[in-house]
Structures are given as C-alpha cells and as structure tokens.
C-alpha positions, 0 to 999 in steps of 0.5 A: 831438382829434387827429383833429378838429385834423389833418382842420381841425376842432378847432371840433367840440371845443367843446361846441356850448352854448358855441360862441356864449359863448366866445372861439373864437380863444382856444379854438383856442389852447387846443386847440392848447397841448393838443395841444402839451402830450402830443406823443410825444416829451417833448422837442417838449412845452413847459415850465408855463411856456412854458403859460402864456407861451402863455396868456398873449401872442398869439406865434405857436405850434408846430404839434403834432406826433403825441400819445404817446396816441393811440387811432384809427387805429393807425400803426406806429412803426419803434420798436414793437414791438408792430406785429405783426398790423398792430394792438396788439391784437384791438379796437385798445385797449391798457392800460399799467401802468407798474411802480416799480421 
C-alpha cells in the first residue's frame, strides 16, 4: 500500500471488481486514513476519536509518513542497529518476536 501511495497509484489498491461500484474519493480517503494509522512514530498516528472524525467529515487530511512495518525497498534508519550489510536479512524479510516482561 505504501509503495502505491508514494508512487501516486493508490487506485491500484482497490479491487478491480469494486472500482466501478465504490465512491473513489471515499476509498482514497480510507486508504489515506489507514496509512496515517500505521505511521512509524506512534505519536504521529491519529487517536481513534480523530479517525472517526476523519471518516465522518470532509476535513483535509495530513499526508502520511512511512509506516512502521514496510516490506519493500529497505531503508536504513540512523537509529537502527540492523543496518549491517545494507539489508536486514538475505531475503529482505524479518520476523519480530515480542516478549512480555
């Protein structure tokens, strides 16, 4: 979704069978809101009450920033310790295992 968004092709996210039956501007708005909800920095993500307001109004939406989990072109971040050998793994995929304390 992030690739399509940044390349200016968000309509490719809509199923070809639905494209003729949906409101395109509403679908694009939902895509943008979805991307806002998965931004890398949690402080940039909207609250649920703001999401509800964005869905039910015509207010101008902010542009989303890169998502927290992005499978695609690898971008090395300054704060990342996984910048060894320019890629996180051989196949450019990774698995995160969360542990409770």
